[in-house]
N, C-alpha and C positions, 0 to 999 in steps of 0.2 A: 366684806365679810373675812373673818378670821378663821382659817381651817387648821384643823390638825394636821401633824406631820404627814401621815398616809394619804389624807384627801388632798393636800396640796400637791403631793407626789403624783397621785393618779391624774389630777387636773393639769398639771404640768405636761403629762404624757399626752392626754387628750388634746390640750391646746397645740401640741406638737403633731397632731394628727395619727397618733399611734391608737389602735386598739389596746385595750386593758383588762385585766382580770384582777379584781380586788377581793382579797380574803381579810375580813375583819369580824371581830365578835359582834354578836347581836348587840344593837343598841349604841355601836360605836360612831355610826354617823355615816354609813355608806350611801343612804338615800341622797345626802347632801352633793355627792359627786354625780349621780343620776340627774339631780336638779339643775347642776351646771351644765351638762349635756342639753338637757331639754331647754333651758333658759337661752343658750347660746345657739342652738338650732332654731328657735323662734326668731331670734334677733337677725339671724343670717337668712331667714327664711327658707330653711331646709327642713326636712322632716325627720322625726324620730319615732321609733316603735319601742315601747316599755312592754315587755312580756313577763309574766309571772306564771307558775305552775297550777294555781287554782283560781276558779273564778271569784271567789272571796276576797283574795288578795287583789286580783284585777279591780274589782270593784271598789275596794278601799283606796287603791292607788289614784283610780279614776276621780273619787271625791276629793282626796287630797290635792291632787295636781289641779284639779278644776277650780278649786278655791284659791289657787296661786295664780293660774293662768288662764282662767275663764274658758271663753269659746275656743281657744287653741287646743283644747283637749277632747279626745273622742274616746269611745270604748268599742271593741268588737269582741264579744265571746260568743259561745253557742248559741245563746238565747238573747243577748242583748245587743243592740247596734244604735249607738247615739253618735252623732256627729261624725260620721265615718269618713269624711274629706277633711277632717282636722289635720294640722300639721304634726301634731302628736297624738298617736294611737297607743291606746293600752289595750292589750290582748293577751289572751292565754298563748302559752307557748305552741300548744296543739293548733291554734289557728294560724300562728305565724308560720309552723311548719307547712301547713295546708296551703298557705299562699305562695311559700317559697317553691313548692312542688307543682301546684295547679295554676298559679296566677303570678309568675314572677315579674310580669311586666307592671304589676300593681305597685311594685316596690321601689321603681325607679326614682320616685319624690324623696324617698326617705335616705338620709345619710348615715345614720346610727341606728343600732339595735342595742337595747339594754335587756340583758338576761337577768332579771331578779332570781335569786336562788339558783343559780347555775349548777349547784352540786347534785341537782337532781338528774344530772347526766349519769350519776352512779346507781339510779334507782332501777332495779331489776324489771319492773313493769313498765316505767314510763320513760326510762333514760334513752330510748331510741329516739324519742321526739327532740331532744336536745341534740343528740349526734346528728340527726338528718338536718336538723335547722342550722348547726355549725358547719357541716360538710357543705351544704348547697346555699349557704349564704352569699347572697350576691357580691361580686368583687367590689362594687362602688361602696359597700356599706362597712363602716366600723363598727366594732363591737365592745360593749362595756359589759363584763360579767361580775356579778356581785354574789359573795356568799360569805356566810359564817362558818361553814364548816367544811370547806374543800381542802383535803389533806394533801393532794398531790398537784397544786396550782402550776408548779413549773412544768410537769409533764403534761398537763392539759394545754399550757400554752406553746409549749413546743409541738403538739400535736397538731393545733389550729394552724400554727406557723408552716407546719409541713404541707398541710392541704392548700392554703392560700397564698403560700410564698411572700407574705409581708409580717413583719415583725408584731408579735404581741407582747406588751409590757406586763409584768407582775407587780403587784404591790401587796405586801402583806402586813397586817397589824396584829400583835398577839395581846396587847395590853387591853384589859376589859375596863371600859369606863365604869360599870357597876359590878363590883367583885361578886362572885357567887359564894354563899354561905350556906353549908349543909348542916342540919340539925336532926337529930334522931332522937325518938322517943321510944322508950320500951316500957312495956307494963307486965307485970307478973299476974 
């Protein structure tokens, strides 16, 4: 597969064993990086957790990844549990945070956590879920954070590094694959 510059940069860091935070515009192809982590984890027989901020996105990712990886995918949300022993678990970030705090031993088989929409850490009402997930992240797990709108990516990486004492790489892509065009209509 041929990757864009930012995708290849992130994948190279991942292959070197680093945690990575990626900031790239919507539809730039951040999911391809997550797919690399998932496929590599399946090949290496290690687990990976993919979190999303809302159930609708978790359900969408479950369908997408299940179409690619079949029985290797499971989902766990507040009201759905399908294939809970799968090597790749899709869940809401709240479910992951609860596991980190209440059942940390259940995370031993997972080597990666993917935080989709990691910019939710800035959300005044729900940001603490991401903060707690990152603060209490088990030391054996690497992290991939994906966002289209995280303005302070370097500061976030430095904060995570200060907690876990291991390097977090940042990858930034500013080029939009689909340019935005604004049109206005005024009627008198």
